[in-house]
N, C-alpha and C positions, 0 to 999 in steps of 0.2 A: 127125534128126541122126545122122550117122555116129558110130561109137564114138570116132573120133579125127579132129579137124578142125584145120586150120591157119588162123590169123588174123594179119594184119599190123596192128601197133599204129600208130594214127594219133593223135598227141597226146602230151602230157607228163604226164598225170594219174597214171601209175604209176611215174614216175621217183623215185629212181634205179634201182629194181629192174628195171623193164622200160622201155626207151627207145623213143622215136619211131622208127619204121622197122623195128624188130625184129619177128620172127615168134614166135608162141607156139603150142604144141600144146594143144588142149583135148580132154579125154576125158569122155564121159558115163558111163563105167564106174564111177568112184568113187562115184557117187551112185545106182547101181542097188540097192545093198544097205545103204547107210547115208546119213544126212542130212549136208548141208554143215555145217561147224563154223566157229566164229569164227576168223578168221585165214586161212581159205582164200581163194585168189585164184580168182575165177570169171568165166565169160563168161555173159552173159545178154542177152536182147533187151528193149530199152526199149519204151515205148508206140509210138514211131515205127518199130519193127521194126529198129532199128539195134543191132548187137552192141557191147556195152561190156564192158570188162575192169576189175574192181574187187575190192577186198578186203572180205570180210564183217567188219563191225565189231560187229554186235549181232544177236541172233536172238530173236524173240518168236513162238513157234508156227511158223506157215508163212510168216512175214514176215521179211525180211532187210534190215537197214540196211547199205548198202555205201558205202565211201569209197575215193577214190584215195589212193595213198601220198603224192602231192604235193598236199597240202591247199590250196595257193594257186592251183593250176591244175587243178581237177577238177570235172567235172559229175558229181555223185553224189547220194546220198540226201538230202543237205542241200538240194538244189534240187528233185528230183523225188519224194522220199519213198521209202518202203520198196518193195522188190520182192517178188513172190510166188514161192514155191517153183517153180511151173510155168513161170516165166519163165527159170529157170536152164538154160543149155545144157549146162554141164559145168564141170569143174575144170581150171585151167591146170596141166598136168603137166610142161611143159618149155618152155624159152626156146631158140630156135634162133639 
């Protein structure tokens, strides 16, 4: 992964913070020296290798429980379980 990548949001799971069709910048730099924390919005690859954007809700060791801000329309850890630290691409650092 590059230090900075751009992703287009497809879906409504992070609304109203991030809307369908908007772009976000994701950086791997924040997690080179410290671990993700609760409340961070992250990009990660799911088992199908699709990139998802979610907020960290809970941390247990190297496992992260992630949720979309729009709980009524979000495919998140409630469906697919916790994600592992190595699945995280980076932190969302800006919305374009």
